[in-house]
N, C-alpha and C positions, 0 to 999 in steps of 0.2 A: 060242505063245499062253499067256497067264497069266490068272488070274482076279483082278480087283481089286474091292474094296469101297470105294466112294467116297461120302462124305457131300456131297450136292449139294442146296442150298436146304433143308437141314434133314432130308433124307430119304436114307437109306443105299441106294445102288444097287449092284448087282453087274454087272460087265461082263467080257467076255473080250476081250483085246486084246494086241497086241504091246507090249512094254515101252516102245518108243520112240514109240508112237502119240501125237501131240499131244493134249492135253486138249481142244482145240477140236473135233477129230473125234470124240472119245469123247462129248462133250456133244451135238454135232449128230447124228452118224450112229448112235451106239449108244444114246443116251438120248432122242433126239427133242427136245432143247432147242435150237431153231434161232434163238433171239434173239441169241446170240453169233455174230457175223459173221466170215467169212473175208475178209480184205482183201488183204494182201501175202504172207503166209506166212513172213515173215522178221523179224517183230516190230517193224517200223518204223512202221506206220500206227496201231496201237492199236485197230482195229475189234473185235478179238477179246478185249479186256480183260475179265477177270472178277476177282473177289476171292478170294484164297486166304488163309485165316485173317485176313481184314480188310485185306490188302494187295493193291493192284492188280498183276496179272501179265498177261502176254501169253499167252493160252492156246495160241496157235500155236507157242510156244517152250517150253511146259511139257509134259514127257512125262508120260503117265498114271502111269508107275512112280514119278515124283517127287512125286506128290500125297500118298501115304501116308494118314495119318489127319487131314490138314488139311481144314478146312471149305471147300467151294467155294460161292461165291455168284454166281449169274448174274443177268441182267436179269429173268428170270422170277421169281426168288426175292426180288428187292429190293422189289418192290411186290406181293407175293403176296396179302396180305390187303386192302390199300388202297394207292393210289398213294403212293409215297415222296415227300417234299417236293421232291426233285430232279425227279421225273417230273412233278409238278404244275407246277413252275416252268418246265420245258421247254415245256409246253403254253401256259402263261400268257404266256411271252415269245416264242412262235412260233419256237422254236429249229430244229426239224427242217425241212429242205427235202427232200432226197432220202431222208434218214433212215438211210442206210447206216451211218454211224459212230456213230449216237446211242447205241446200247447200250454201246459202248466208252467214249464220252464220259461217260455217266451213271455207269458203274461206276467209272471213274477219278475222277470228281468225288466220288462217295460215299466212296471210300477217302481222298481228299484232305481232305474235310470232317471225317472222323474224327480226323485228325491236326491240322487247322488249322480250328477251328470259327469263327473270326473273321477270315477272310482279307481281305487287301488286294487291290486290282486286280492289282498286280505279282505277288503270290503266286499268284493264280488263273492269270494268264497263264503264269507259269513252270511251274506244275503241269500245265497243260492243253496246253502247246505241243507235247507229244509225241504227241498224238492228232490225226491229220490229218482235217480236214473239207474235203472237196472243194468244198463250197458256200460256204465262208468265213463261217460264222455265228458266228465267234469273239466278236464284241461281244455277241451275244444269249446265247451260252453263259456269258460272264462275268456278265451281269446275272441270268441264271437261277440261277447258283451263289450269287450274293450274296443273292438272294431266298430260296433254300432255306436258306442259312445262318441267316438271320433267323428263318425258321419253325422251324428245328430247335433254337433256343435254349430 
């Protein structure tokens, strides 16, 4: 076991963990941040997506020892003070059904909009196709991302 200091949602937290422990489990089990979901465990579904220094990563495939001094942002931190435009758009466009993938969807969309503030439908589809939604709400996800992009301008 080693001790790691990790900046999560703007707050430095100290945890003891094995070096290979996935960030997902450190967030959920050691820090109590359960918004990040476990889906497949192999990085395929995207339910565990968080932002690491502003880039979306699969937390189930990111070892805690690889985080270092990078900033981790989870769904809890995205709208900590008030709902993020993406979170508002998700509600307005009735995106969630089961809700399981939604934290990963929103975090991936937030990272995407940082890089592509004026996305086309094709760009949205390409960026979001790696996050699996079992309920198939992809058309509503696209509309919510477009609405959030407008609000964020």
